C-alpha positions as MATLAB code, in Angstrom:
seq = 'MQFEKKRAETEQKIPTSSMPDIIFMLLLFFMVATTLKEYDVLVDYQLPEAESIEKIENKRLVTYIWVGKDGKIQLDDNIVTLDEIGRIMYDKRVAIPNVIVSLRVDKDSDMGVLLDIQQEIRKVDARRINYSTYLKI';
ca = [
     116.166  133.067   60.070;
     116.950  131.577   62.996;
     116.746  133.078   66.591;
     119.322  132.694   69.375;
     118.109  132.681   72.765;
     120.023  134.853   75.289;
     121.299  133.295   78.653;
     121.953  135.477   81.565;
     125.679  135.287   82.560;
     125.384  135.787   86.151;
     126.016  132.910   88.395;
     123.258  132.270   90.804;
     124.621  131.360   94.137;
     123.039  129.941   97.230;
     122.839  132.909   99.822;
     124.467  131.827  102.893;
     123.634  134.805  105.409;
     121.324  132.855  107.615;
     123.416  130.213  108.238;
     124.809  131.163  111.410;
     120.879  131.938  112.714;
     119.975  127.989  111.441;
     123.111  126.380  113.004;
     122.343  128.754  116.260;
     118.919  127.473  116.576;
     119.565  123.887  115.801;
     122.402  123.816  118.491;
     119.742  125.256  120.901;
     116.801  122.774  119.779;
     119.250  119.608  120.715;
     120.773  121.455  124.070;
     117.019  121.871  125.232;
     115.632  118.372  123.875;
     118.618  116.357  125.294;
     117.541  114.960  128.477;
     121.141  113.438  130.835;
     120.117  111.079  133.086;
     122.909  110.478  136.042;
     122.217  109.487  139.706;
     124.257  109.977  142.511;
     124.815  106.426  144.243;
     124.140  106.891  147.843;
     124.453  103.218  148.672;
     127.444  100.619  148.859;
     127.045   97.887  145.694;
     128.891   95.758  143.955;
     127.174   93.623  141.234;
     126.966   90.228  140.449;
     128.981   88.367  137.728;
     126.882   86.866  134.571;
     128.376   84.640  131.550;
     125.661   86.952  129.116;
     124.157   90.041  129.322;
     121.998   91.921  127.021;
     121.762   95.934  126.915;
     118.577   97.900  127.278;
     117.842   99.938  124.100;
     115.406  102.599  125.431;
     117.234  103.910  128.607;
     114.740  107.015  128.880;
     112.189  104.508  130.409;
     114.175  103.173  132.979;
     114.138  103.632  136.237;
     117.067  102.129  139.030;
     116.675  100.271  142.272;
     120.018   99.739  143.915;
     120.242   97.421  147.172;
     123.261   97.945  149.174;
     125.615   95.680  151.477;
     123.907   96.967  154.204;
     120.089   96.502  152.960;
     119.672  100.299  151.915;
     117.214  100.701  149.196;
     118.074  103.955  146.690;
     115.300  104.394  144.238;
     116.768  107.053  141.729;
     118.175  109.699  143.834;
     116.266  109.043  147.133;
     116.933  106.485  149.964;
     113.533  104.463  150.426;
     111.743  102.272  152.694;
     110.400   99.068  151.612;
     106.992  100.488  151.983;
     107.240  103.547  149.915;
     108.533  101.732  146.900;
     105.126  100.145  145.943;
     103.615  103.921  146.171;
     106.417  105.420  144.043;
     106.714  102.809  141.448;
     102.713  103.402  140.984;
     103.147  106.856  140.428;
     106.055  106.275  137.805;
     103.984  103.318  136.108;
     101.303  105.900  135.264;
     103.742  108.351  134.368;
     105.494  105.852  131.803;
     102.992  102.854  131.014;
     105.655  100.687  130.066;
     108.706  101.556  132.343;
     111.075   99.073  132.993;
     112.773   98.493  136.507;
     116.719   97.872  137.044;
     117.579   96.259  139.695;
     121.160   96.862  140.956;
     121.650   94.557  143.948;
     124.858   93.910  145.782;
     125.680   90.274  145.323;
     126.063   90.041  149.225;
     122.615   91.240  149.754;
     120.073   89.387  151.352;
     117.775   87.554  148.776;
     114.653   88.244  151.124;
     115.200   92.154  150.829;
     115.252   91.336  146.722;
     112.095   89.178  147.354;
     109.916   91.827  149.215;
     111.115   94.639  146.349;
     109.953   92.023  143.701;
     106.601   91.765  145.406;
     106.076   95.451  145.880;
     106.978   96.125  142.295;
     104.501   93.433  141.333;
     101.757   94.576  143.336;
     101.789   97.876  141.180;
     101.678   95.667  137.846;
     105.062   96.908  137.011;
     106.390   93.758  135.137;
     109.330   94.860  133.302;
     112.078   93.911  135.534;
     115.841   93.924  134.631;
     118.610   92.375  137.192;
     121.837   94.817  136.063;
     125.425   92.680  136.207;
     128.518   92.313  135.207;
     130.007   90.591  132.235;
     132.189   87.734  133.492;
     135.170   87.498  131.537;
];
């Protein structure tokens, strides 16, 4: 005598009633976790051209210094003097030890200003420096 096993004839479905809640939580998480950095450039500058360039991988580590045609210096969103760069960069280097300084210097600006900025950055041991350029076509 053989016994046959009875199988349930109901189909099991995946419950989808909480899916909108999960999607909303994921959307909210990514909105909160994403940071967008945009700066209002207050100086007038034109970048020089280079024959080869390399992109920065992690832009969260970058702080920008713009040097305009007239010698104005902008660090992130503020116009600063040469004397303030060292203190501000020291605070940034303490907060982010491997900070990358991206120099966006006008192609016709005075080289002495650029050298002074480099010296101030080196004094606070922020040695990862990037020089921004356009790709020469």
